[in-house]
N, C-alpha and C positions, 0 to 999 in steps of 0.2 A: 575551542570554536563556538561561534555563536549559536545561540537557539534560532538565530533568523535563519542561518546557513542550513541547520537541520531542519527545519520548517521548509523551506525552499527545496532542500532536496526530497522531501516526504511528499512535497505537491507535485513535483516533476515526475517521481516515481509512480504516485496515483493515476495521473495522465497516462502514464504508458500501461500501467495495469487496468485500467479502464478501456482502453482502445481495442480490446479483443470484439468480436462481433458476438451478440446473442448466441448463437449455436456452440460457438467455443466455450463462454463463460459456464452455460449448464454443463457441459462434457466435464470441466475441470471443477466444479462445484460439489460439495466443500472441498477445499485444499489450500495450504499454506507452503511456502517455502522461504528460507531467508540465505542470505550470502552476504561475503562482506565485500564492501567498496570502499571506494577512495571519494572524501570529499573535496570540494573546490581548494581547500586550505592545504589538503596534502594528508590530512588526519584519516586513520582507517574507522570505518563506520561498520554497523551491521544493517541491512536492510530487510526487512520482513514484511511479507504480502499474506493476506488472508483473503480469500474468497468464501464466503458463509451464505448460509439461507437467510434472509430477513424473517423476522416474525410479522411485521408490517410493511407495507402490505404484501400478503401473502404471494409466492411466485418471483419475489423480486430478490435480487442479492446484494449482499453488503460486501463493497470492497475494501479492506482497511491496509494501509501503509504505516510501517513506523520506522524509523530511521534513530539508530542508536549510537552515540560516540562510544566506542568500547573501553576508551580510557577513562572518561570522565563519569561515564554512568549517566549519561545526561540522554536525552530523547525528545523526539517530536512525532507525534500521530497523527494522521488524518485518514477520515474515510469517504465514501460515497454510496448512493444507493441506487443501483440500477434496476429499473423496473422492464419487464417484457415487453418487446414490441407488439401494437396492436395490430 
């Protein structure tokens, strides 16, 4: 499995994780979960999502996603900062 595949999966999962509306994000922060999924190449991967309060700017939420190839011990991580609506 290539690092490109893991990176693409991490970005796709991040997009889904950030699709929650602000009131939903606030209700689940801080929180995280992990689950086993299948990469397009057919290999088993572990996907972890984390919703954390950001230090800067105050009141914002950091969404982090990590995708790890369980057998090869490689992975890719990405994150986004979501600020409160005005």
